[in-house]
C-alpha positions as CSV (number, residue, x, y, z in Angstrom):
1,M,-6.2,19.8,-10.3
2,G,-2.9,19.4,-12.2
3,R,-3.3,16.7,-14.9
4,L,-7.1,16.5,-14.6
5,T,-9.3,15.7,-17.6
6,S,-12.9,16.8,-18.2
7,F,-15.0,14.6,-20.5
8,A,-18.1,16.8,-20.5
9,A,-17.4,18.5,-23.8
10,D,-16.9,15.2,-25.8
11,N,-20.2,14.3,-27.5
12,T,-19.0,11.3,-29.6
13,A,-21.0,8.1,-29.2
14,R,-19.9,6.0,-26.3
15,D,-19.7,2.2,-27.0
16,I,-20.4,0.9,-23.5
17,G,-21.1,-2.7,-24.4
18,S,-22.6,-4.3,-21.3
19,Q,-20.5,-2.3,-18.9
20,E,-22.2,-0.7,-16.0
21,Q,-22.2,3.1,-16.1
22,L,-21.7,5.1,-12.9
23,F,-22.2,8.8,-12.5
24,L,-18.8,9.6,-11.1
25,D,-18.1,12.2,-13.9
26,D,-19.9,13.6,-16.9
27,W,-18.5,11.1,-19.4
28,I,-21.8,9.5,-20.2
29,I,-24.0,12.5,-19.3
30,E,-25.3,15.0,-21.8
31,R,-27.6,17.0,-19.6
32,T,-29.7,16.9,-16.4
33,S,-32.6,18.9,-15.0
34,G,-34.4,18.9,-11.7
35,L,-31.8,16.5,-10.1
36,S,-29.1,16.9,-7.5
37,R,-25.9,14.7,-7.6
38,T,-24.9,13.3,-4.2
39,L,-21.6,11.7,-3.0
40,H,-22.4,8.9,-0.7
41,R,-20.0,8.2,2.2
42,P,-19.3,4.8,3.7
43,V,-21.2,4.1,7.0
44,K,-18.7,3.5,9.7
45,K,-19.2,0.4,11.8
46,G,-16.4,0.9,14.2
47,L,-13.5,-1.3,15.0
48,I,-13.6,-4.9,13.9
49,Q,-13.7,-7.5,16.7
50,E,-11.5,-10.1,18.2
51,A,-12.9,-13.6,18.1
52,D,-14.5,-13.2,21.5
53,G,-16.3,-10.0,20.6
54,R,-14.0,-7.5,22.1
55,P,-12.9,-4.5,20.0
56,W,-9.8,-5.2,17.9
57,E,-6.8,-4.7,20.1
58,R,-3.9,-3.9,17.7
59,G,-2.9,-4.2,14.1
60,G,-3.6,-2.2,10.9
61,V,-4.9,-4.0,7.8
62,T,-2.7,-4.4,4.8
63,T,-5.0,-6.5,2.6
64,A,-8.4,-8.2,2.9
65,V,-10.0,-10.6,0.5
66,R,-12.9,-13.1,0.5
67,D,-12.4,-16.5,-1.0
68,A,-14.7,-18.6,-3.2
69,G,-16.3,-20.2,-0.1
70,G,-17.1,-16.8,1.5
71,R,-14.4,-16.8,4.1
72,F,-12.5,-13.6,4.8
73,H,-8.7,-13.4,5.0
74,M,-6.7,-10.5,6.3
75,T,-3.0,-9.7,6.4
76,Y,-2.1,-6.9,8.8
77,N,0.8,-5.4,10.7
78,L,1.1,-5.5,14.5
79,L,3.0,-2.4,15.6
80,Y,4.3,-1.6,19.1
81,W,6.8,0.9,20.3
82,D,10.2,-0.3,21.6
83,P,13.1,2.1,22.3
84,S,15.6,-0.8,22.2
85,V,15.4,-0.8,18.3
86,R,17.3,2.5,18.1
87,H,20.7,0.7,17.6
88,L,19.5,-2.0,15.2
89,H,19.9,0.1,12.0
90,P,21.5,3.4,11.1
91,S,18.3,4.8,9.7
92,I,16.5,4.4,13.0
93,G,19.0,6.2,15.2
94,D,17.6,9.2,17.1
95,D,14.4,9.5,15.0
96,K,12.0,8.3,17.6
97,A,9.2,7.9,15.0
98,H,11.1,4.8,14.0
99,W,11.3,3.3,17.5
100,F,8.9,0.5,16.9
101,R,8.6,-3.1,15.9
102,I,6.3,-4.1,13.1
103,V,5.2,-7.7,12.8
104,P,3.2,-9.1,9.8
105,C,0.2,-11.1,11.0
106,Y,-2.7,-13.2,9.5
107,A,-6.4,-13.5,10.5
108,V,-9.5,-15.2,9.2
109,S,-13.2,-14.6,9.7
110,D,-16.5,-16.3,8.8
111,D,-18.6,-13.1,9.0
112,G,-16.1,-10.4,8.4
113,V,-16.7,-8.8,11.8
114,R,-15.2,-11.2,14.3
115,W,-11.7,-12.3,13.4
116,Q,-9.8,-15.4,14.5
117,K,-6.0,-15.5,14.8
118,P,-4.8,-19.0,13.7
119,V,-1.6,-20.3,15.3
120,L,1.2,-20.2,12.7
121,G,4.1,-21.0,15.1
122,L,6.6,-19.1,13.0
123,V,8.1,-16.5,15.4
124,S,8.2,-15.7,19.1
125,G,5.9,-12.7,19.6
126,P,4.1,-10.7,22.3
127,T,1.4,-12.5,24.2
128,G,-0.1,-9.3,25.5
129,F,0.7,-5.7,26.5
130,R,0.9,-3.7,29.7
131,P,2.1,-0.2,30.7
132,A,5.9,-0.1,30.8
133,P,7.5,0.8,34.2
134,R,7.8,4.5,35.0
135,E,11.6,4.6,34.5
136,K,11.0,3.8,30.8
137,W,8.6,6.8,30.4
138,K,11.4,9.3,29.9
139,D,11.0,8.9,26.2
140,G,7.3,8.4,26.1
141,V,4.5,6.3,27.5
142,F,5.0,2.8,26.2
143,M,3.0,-0.4,26.4
144,E,5.4,-3.3,26.6
145,P,4.9,-7.0,26.0
146,T,3.8,-9.1,29.0
147,G,5.6,-12.1,27.6
148,F,6.5,-14.0,24.4
149,S,5.4,-17.2,22.8
150,R,5.4,-18.9,19.4
151,E,1.7,-19.8,19.8
152,N,0.5,-16.9,17.7
153,N,-0.5,-15.7,14.2
154,Q,2.6,-13.5,13.8
155,G,5.4,-13.7,11.3
156,C,3.0,-14.1,8.4
157,P,5.2,-14.5,5.3
158,I,2.4,-13.1,3.0
159,F,2.6,-9.4,2.9
160,G,-0.6,-9.1,0.8
161,I,-3.3,-10.9,-1.2
162,Q,-5.2,-9.0,-3.9
163,D,-8.3,-10.2,-5.6
164,L,-7.6,-9.2,-9.2
165,S,-10.9,-10.6,-10.5
166,L,-13.0,-8.2,-8.3
167,F,-11.1,-5.0,-8.8
168,G,-8.0,-5.5,-10.8
169,G,-9.3,-6.1,-14.3
170,V,-8.1,-9.7,-14.6
171,R,-10.5,-12.4,-15.9
172,D,-8.3,-15.5,-15.9
173,P,-9.5,-17.6,-13.0
174,K,-6.1,-19.2,-12.6
175,R,-4.7,-15.8,-11.9
176,R,-7.5,-14.5,-9.6
177,Y,-5.2,-13.6,-6.7
178,L,-1.9,-11.8,-6.7
179,V,0.2,-12.9,-3.7
180,N,3.3,-11.1,-2.4
181,V,5.5,-13.1,-0.1
182,I,8.2,-11.4,2.0
183,Y,10.6,-12.7,4.7
184,K,12.8,-10.4,6.7
185,D,15.6,-10.8,9.1
186,S,14.1,-8.7,11.8
187,D,11.0,-6.9,12.9
188,H,12.1,-3.3,12.8
189,A,11.2,-0.8,10.0
190,F,14.5,-1.2,8.1
191,A,14.9,-4.9,8.3
192,S,16.6,-6.7,5.3
193,I,14.7,-9.0,3.0
194,T,15.9,-12.6,3.2
195,D,13.4,-14.1,0.7
196,A,10.6,-12.9,-1.4
197,G,8.3,-13.8,-4.2
198,L,5.3,-12.6,-6.3
199,Y,2.7,-15.2,-7.5
200,F,-0.6,-15.8,-9.2
201,S,-3.0,-18.2,-7.5
202,P,-6.5,-19.4,-8.3
203,R,-7.3,-19.5,-4.6
204,V,-6.2,-18.0,-1.3
205,P,-3.0,-19.7,-0.2
206,G,-3.5,-22.4,2.5
207,L,-1.2,-20.8,4.9
208,V,-2.5,-22.9,7.8
209,G,-2.2,-26.6,7.4
210,D,-0.5,-26.8,4.0
211,P,3.3,-26.8,4.2
212,N,3.5,-26.7,0.4
213,W,1.3,-23.6,0.0
214,R,4.0,-21.6,-1.8
215,K,4.7,-24.3,-4.3
216,R,1.1,-24.4,-5.4
217,M,1.2,-20.9,-6.9
218,E,2.3,-19.7,-10.3
219,I,5.7,-18.0,-9.9
220,I,6.1,-14.5,-11.3
221,W,9.4,-14.0,-9.6
222,E,11.3,-15.2,-6.6
223,G,14.4,-13.9,-4.8
224,P,15.7,-10.4,-4.0
225,R,13.5,-8.5,-6.5
226,R,11.5,-5.4,-5.6
227,G,8.5,-3.5,-6.9
228,P,8.9,0.1,-8.0
229,R,8.2,1.5,-4.5
230,G,10.1,-1.1,-2.5
231,P,9.6,-4.8,-1.6
232,N,5.8,-4.5,-1.2
233,V,4.0,-5.1,-4.4
234,L,0.3,-4.1,-4.5
235,V,-0.7,-3.3,-8.0
236,S,-3.4,-0.9,-9.1
237,G,-4.5,-3.2,-11.9
238,Y,-4.1,-4.4,-15.5
239,D,-4.5,-2.1,-18.5
240,E,-6.0,-4.3,-21.2
241,R,-5.6,-1.6,-23.9
242,E,-1.8,-1.3,-23.5
243,N,-1.2,-4.8,-22.0
244,V,0.6,-3.5,-19.0
245,W,0.3,-3.6,-15.2
246,F,0.3,-0.3,-13.5
247,L,0.8,1.0,-10.0
248,C,0.0,4.4,-8.5
249,D,1.4,5.4,-5.2
250,Q,3.2,8.2,-3.3
251,C,6.1,9.6,-5.2
252,T,9.6,8.8,-4.1
253,F,11.2,11.3,-1.6
254,G,13.5,12.4,-4.3
255,K,10.6,13.8,-6.3
256,I,9.0,15.7,-3.4
257,V,9.0,19.4,-4.1
258,Q,8.1,22.2,-1.8
259,D,4.4,21.5,-2.0
260,G,4.9,18.0,-0.5
261,R,3.9,14.4,-1.3
262,Q,2.1,13.7,-4.5
263,I,1.1,10.6,-6.7
264,S,3.3,8.9,-9.3
265,R,2.7,6.0,-11.7
266,W,4.8,3.0,-12.8
267,T,4.1,0.3,-15.4
268,S,5.3,-3.2,-16.2
269,A,4.6,-5.7,-18.8
270,D,5.6,-8.7,-16.6
271,L,5.5,-7.5,-13.0
272,I,9.3,-7.9,-13.0
273,E,10.8,-4.9,-14.8
274,W,9.1,-1.5,-14.1
275,S,9.1,1.8,-16.0
276,A,10.6,5.0,-14.7
277,E,8.4,7.0,-12.3
278,Q,5.9,9.4,-13.8
279,L,4.2,12.1,-11.7
280,V,0.5,11.8,-12.5
281,L,-1.4,13.6,-9.7
282,P,0.5,16.6,-8.5
283,I,-1.0,18.8,-5.8
284,A,-3.7,20.9,-7.4
285,P,-3.3,24.7,-7.4
286,D,-6.6,25.2,-5.5
287,E,-5.5,23.1,-2.5
288,S,-4.8,24.8,0.8
289,H,-1.3,26.0,1.4
290,A,-2.0,27.6,4.7
291,P,0.6,26.8,7.5
292,H,-2.1,25.2,9.6
293,D,-3.7,23.2,6.7
294,H,-1.1,22.4,4.0
295,V,-2.6,19.7,1.7
296,E,-0.5,16.8,0.3
297,Y,-1.6,13.7,-1.5
298,M,-0.2,10.9,0.8
299,R,-1.3,7.7,-1.0
300,I,-3.8,6.4,-3.5
301,E,-5.5,3.0,-3.6
302,V,-7.0,2.2,-7.1
303,R,-9.8,-0.2,-8.0
304,R,-11.2,-1.2,-11.4
305,I,-14.9,-0.5,-11.1
306,A,-17.5,-0.4,-13.8
307,G,-15.0,0.1,-16.6
308,V,-13.2,3.0,-14.9
309,W,-10.4,3.2,-12.4
310,L,-11.6,4.6,-9.1
311,G,-9.0,6.1,-6.9
312,F,-9.3,6.4,-3.1
313,L,-7.0,9.4,-2.6
314,N,-5.5,9.8,0.9
315,V,-5.3,13.5,1.5
316,F,-3.0,14.8,4.2
317,H,-4.0,18.0,6.0
318,G,-0.6,18.9,7.4
319,D,0.1,21.5,10.1
320,R,3.3,23.4,9.4
321,S,2.6,26.2,11.8
322,D,5.1,24.6,14.4
323,P,8.6,23.7,13.2
324,M,8.5,20.8,15.7
325,G,6.2,19.0,13.2
326,E,8.9,18.5,10.6
327,M,10.8,15.3,10.2
328,P,14.2,15.6,11.9
329,T,16.1,13.7,9.1
330,Q,14.3,14.9,6.0
331,K,13.8,18.6,5.5
332,G,10.5,19.5,3.9
333,V,8.7,16.4,5.1
334,W,6.1,17.2,7.7
335,R,4.5,14.7,10.1
336,K,1.8,16.6,12.1
337,G,-1.6,16.4,10.6
338,L,-4.6,14.3,9.8
339,T,-5.8,12.4,6.7
340,E,-9.1,12.0,4.8
341,Y,-10.1,10.1,1.7
342,R,-11.5,11.7,-1.5
343,L,-12.6,10.0,-4.7
344,V,-10.9,10.5,-8.1
345,V,-11.5,8.7,-11.3
346,S,-9.4,7.8,-14.3
347,R,-10.4,6.5,-17.7
348,D,-6.9,5.8,-19.0
349,A,-5.5,3.4,-16.3
350,G,-4.1,6.1,-14.0
351,K,-2.4,8.4,-16.4
352,T,-4.9,11.3,-15.8
353,W,-7.3,11.8,-13.0
354,S,-10.5,13.9,-12.4
355,R,-12.2,14.7,-9.1
356,V,-15.4,13.1,-8.0
357,A,-17.6,15.6,-6.1
358,G,-14.8,18.2,-6.1
359,K,-12.8,18.3,-2.9
360,E,-15.6,16.8,-0.8
361,P,-14.3,14.2,1.6
362,W,-15.5,10.6,1.1
363,L,-14.1,9.1,4.4
364,S,-13.3,11.5,7.2
365,P,-11.3,11.1,10.4
366,H,-12.9,11.1,13.9
367,Q,-13.4,14.6,15.3
368,Q,-12.3,13.8,18.8
369,E,-8.6,13.8,19.6
370,D,-8.6,10.2,20.8
371,G,-11.2,8.8,18.4
372,Y,-10.4,5.3,17.2
373,D,-10.0,6.6,13.6
374,R,-8.5,10.0,14.2
375,L,-5.9,9.1,11.4
376,I,-7.0,6.8,8.6
377,G,-5.3,4.8,5.9
378,M,-6.3,1.9,3.6
379,G,-4.5,-1.0,2.1
380,D,-6.0,-3.2,-0.6
381,S,-8.9,-4.1,1.6
382,V,-12.3,-3.7,-0.1
383,V,-14.5,-6.8,-0.5
384,R,-18.0,-7.5,-1.7
385,V,-20.6,-8.8,0.7
386,G,-24.0,-9.3,-1.0
387,D,-25.2,-5.9,-2.2
388,Q,-22.6,-4.0,-0.2
389,L,-19.0,-3.0,-0.4
390,W,-17.1,-3.6,2.9
391,L,-14.1,-1.4,3.4
392,Y,-11.5,-2.3,6.0
393,Y,-9.2,0.5,6.9
394,G,-6.2,1.0,9.2
395,C,-6.7,3.7,11.8
396,W,-4.8,5.4,14.6
397,D,-6.4,7.0,17.7
398,G,-4.2,10.1,17.3
399,D,-2.4,12.6,15.1
400,H,0.1,11.6,12.4
401,L,2.7,13.1,14.7
402,A,3.9,10.7,17.4
403,W,7.2,12.4,18.2
404,K,8.2,16.1,17.7
405,K,11.3,17.1,15.8
406,D,13.2,17.6,19.1
407,G,12.4,14.1,20.2
408,T,9.7,15.0,22.8
409,I,6.5,13.0,22.7
410,Y,3.4,14.7,21.2
411,Y,0.8,13.1,23.5
412,K,2.1,13.4,27.1
413,D,0.0,10.6,28.6
414,R,-0.4,7.9,26.0
415,M,1.0,6.4,22.8
416,R,-1.3,6.1,19.8
417,I,-2.4,2.6,18.7
418,W,-2.8,1.3,15.1
419,R,-6.0,-0.8,14.6
420,T,-8.5,-1.8,11.9
421,A,-12.0,-0.5,11.4
422,L,-14.9,-1.4,9.0
423,A,-17.2,0.8,6.9
424,T,-19.8,-0.3,4.5
425,L,-21.4,1.2,1.3
426,R,-24.1,0.2,-1.1
427,W,-22.5,-1.8,-4.0
428,D,-21.4,0.8,-6.6
429,G,-23.3,3.4,-4.6
430,Y,-20.6,6.1,-4.7
431,V,-22.7,8.8,-6.4
432,S,-26.4,9.1,-7.3
433,F,-28.7,11.4,-9.0
434,D,-31.5,12.3,-6.7
435,A,-35.1,13.7,-7.2
436,G,-37.8,14.8,-4.8
437,Q,-41.5,14.8,-5.4
438,R,-41.0,16.8,-8.5
439,A,-39.6,14.7,-11.4
440,G,-36.1,15.3,-12.7
441,Q,-34.3,13.8,-15.6
442,V,-30.9,12.8,-16.9
443,I,-30.1,12.2,-20.6
444,T,-27.1,10.3,-21.6
445,K,-24.8,11.1,-24.5
446,P,-25.3,9.0,-27.7
447,L,-24.2,5.5,-27.0
448,K,-24.1,1.9,-28.3
449,F,-24.6,-1.1,-26.1
450,T,-24.8,-4.9,-26.0
451,G,-27.5,-6.8,-24.2
452,K,-31.2,-7.7,-24.0
453,T,-32.3,-6.0,-20.7
454,L,-31.7,-2.7,-19.1
455,V,-31.1,-2.8,-15.3
456,V,-30.6,0.0,-12.8
457,N,-29.1,0.5,-9.4
458,L,-32.0,2.3,-7.9
459,D,-33.5,3.3,-4.5
460,A,-37.1,4.4,-5.1
461,L,-39.2,2.7,-2.4
462,K,-41.4,5.8,-2.3
463,G,-40.9,6.9,-5.9
464,S,-40.4,5.6,-9.4
465,L,-38.2,5.7,-12.5
466,R,-39.4,5.8,-16.1
467,T,-37.0,5.3,-19.0
468,E,-37.2,6.0,-22.7
469,F,-34.8,5.7,-25.6
470,L,-34.2,8.5,-28.1
471,D,-33.1,8.0,-31.7
472,A,-30.3,9.8,-33.5
473,S,-32.5,12.9,-34.0
474,G,-33.4,13.0,-30.3
475,K,-37.0,11.8,-30.7
476,P,-38.5,9.0,-28.5
477,I,-38.4,5.6,-30.1
478,P,-41.9,4.1,-30.5
479,G,-42.5,1.3,-28.0
480,Y,-39.7,2.6,-25.8
481,T,-41.1,5.9,-24.6
482,A,-41.6,7.0,-21.0
483,G,-45.3,6.4,-21.5
484,D,-44.7,2.8,-22.6
485,C,-42.3,2.2,-19.6
486,E,-43.5,0.3,-16.6
487,P,-42.4,2.5,-13.6
488,A,-39.4,0.9,-11.9
489,Q,-39.7,1.0,-8.1
490,G,-38.1,-0.5,-5.1
491,D,-34.6,-0.7,-3.7
492,G,-32.0,-2.9,-5.5
493,I,-28.7,-2.9,-7.4
494,E,-30.1,-4.6,-10.5
495,I,-33.8,-3.7,-11.0
496,P,-35.0,-4.5,-14.5
497,V,-36.6,-1.8,-16.6
498,T,-39.5,-3.0,-18.8
499,W,-41.9,-1.6,-21.4
500,R,-45.4,-2.7,-22.3
501,G,-45.4,-5.8,-24.4
502,D,-42.4,-7.3,-22.6
503,R,-40.1,-5.7,-25.1
504,D,-36.4,-6.5,-24.8
505,V,-33.8,-4.0,-26.0
506,E,-31.7,-6.2,-28.2
507,S,-33.2,-4.9,-31.4
508,L,-31.7,-1.5,-30.6
509,A,-28.2,-2.7,-29.8
510,A,-26.9,-2.0,-33.3
511,S,-28.2,1.6,-33.2
512,T,-26.9,4.7,-31.6
513,I,-29.3,5.8,-29.0
514,Q,-29.7,8.1,-26.0
515,V,-31.3,7.1,-22.7
516,R,-33.5,9.5,-20.8
517,F,-34.2,8.6,-17.2
518,E,-37.1,10.4,-15.5
519,L,-36.9,10.0,-11.7
520,T,-39.3,10.9,-8.9
521,A,-38.6,10.6,-5.1
522,G,-35.6,8.4,-5.5
523,S,-31.9,7.9,-6.2
524,L,-30.4,6.5,-9.3
525,Y,-26.8,5.2,-8.9
526,S,-26.0,3.4,-12.2
527,F,-27.4,1.5,-15.2
528,R,-26.2,-1.3,-17.5
529,F,-27.4,-3.5,-20.3
530,V,-27.2,-7.3,-19.6
């Protein structure tokens, strides 16, 4: 897969400390027998809801976070088609795919499902939408605003809020959130930035009711600065080994080669000056290049999870069989197609990546042509809710292609809508080792650890897990054999493993050991020493 790295052949001792170990790759695994490895997909919950319980009307999520009090905060973009923008900027012109207005918005929720839209009173925006008169349908079927008012949640000056403590590798509570502020002079796709800033904050900014919210944050920069991919700065995380921030995203158009869009990486020591672009995830040779299914890597969202960097790779399955699917102003850039998400993992802060479960999709689009998530795309929008991961993702009820190259509309009787959906997953439940009624086992590579207790993320309501430690010669350590182990059962993300005599494991922390898990009728997701 291009610059992919396999760790399976490296048998040096792993110093894992108290870091949780997932089974995304073979880095910690020496061998297995009698087990299958399963990629677990998020469970789709459908569109999020308006405050009154109706399905979410419009707006694709940019970022979603949960504050210390448990309240959810979402920044999103309201997009609606408007042919009148064609003369507002030279880059819009006759490319009808740019004939839209995009308005940043803000919403809050107590339960993460029903979302309220607080009144910001910042801009005059649409109060609702209706089908445009037939005389406007020459260039497509439009929904036009029913009216305008300032009593809305639109014009949100915060582009994005990232919880760096949860997924970004940042431990300083005063810098828990990274906040990107952007003001523009208009609401079309090529509007100019009039004011901007990047900040650290210990809390979610009090956008409602606090006129001094911006002054309460730690300034990183203010003014006409930009990130490496434009004004929007959503970092992938902080690399503690090299003391740099890094960001992975779609490569710039200047780097697009014949194969299509790919993934690049940038770094910065201060979030002000950024390195030159480095291509880190080119399209793999084994991807499809068929005219009706030409694979490109559209985007990647990166999270720090269990000591590794997990990438949610947005894979575009493009249809190049019809020349009308090509962008009219950029040769070699194709618009028709659908997206899916796969998982990739990096152990060096995004420099190299390896696949998780091969090319198996992790989050797939709706099969029906007008399904609510026919086209999917995420922002920085993953939060923890109890023992679950909640994933908010933007979704279109149609193909990536809205307008053909010749300016004719792709869907004859409607215009696709951008909205937000929710999916959930067991916490750190991306991949598991599974066993049936016949026991299977997994043995780790030699490792060193820190802690007194071994806990496992385990689903074994009808089965059990026995664990034993092996010494440097591969022999079971007395007192910590599978026979001494009390079978671990149940379903939980931190189930303790115990041995007869209430032995803790701290006495072994200075030694190099291996761990052998014996599983029956269950699924093992991860382990850690605490």
